[in-house]
N, C-alpha and C positions, 0 to 999 in steps of 0.2 A: 444431644438428647438421645437416650437409648429407647428401645422399644418397651412398651408397657403402658402405664397410665399417662395420659396427656392431661393438661390442665386448661386447655383452651379449645373450644369448639365453636367456630362461627356458625351462625344460623342463617338459613336462606328461607325467605318467605315466598312460597309458591303461588302461582296464579289462582289455584283452587282454594286458597286460604290456609293451607297446611304449612307446617314448618319442617325443614330438614336440619339436622345437626351433622356437621362435617368434621371429621378428624383431620387436624393439620399435619399429622405425621404420615398416615397411610392413605389419606384422601378418601376413605370410605364414608358413605352415608351411614352414620351411626344409628339414627332413628328418624322417623317421620311422625309428626303428631299434629292434631288439629289445634291444640292449645300449646303455645311455646313452652310454658312452665313444665309440661310433661316430659320434655327432652332430658332434663337433668338426671333422672334416674338411669336412663340408658347410657348417658355420657359417663356417669360414675362407674358403670359396670364394663365399659368398653376396654378391651385389650387389643392392641394392633395385631393383625395377622402378619407374621414376618414375610410371607410370600407376597403380600400386597405392598409392604413398605420397602421391599428390596429393589423395586423399580424406580424409586425416587432418586433423582440425581442431586448432586451437591454443586453443580455448576452455577456460577453467578448469572443472574439475569442480565440480558443485554442492556446497555446504557442507551437511552434515547436523548438526543440533543433537543432542547426546547427552542432552538434558534431557527 
């Protein structure tokens, strides 16, 4: 996936009742809103900052044995 528009933004519900939208490419908090539905406009306008995305590694996550 190259830099630019992303299509998936997980939402985090904060203790104060607000919602954060997180970019899965650059890990920036794209927007914070009181009503979750208000996040979509900011998500649609988000473009990753190449300076933020460059620190993301592509190393695989460690495997944890469930035994």
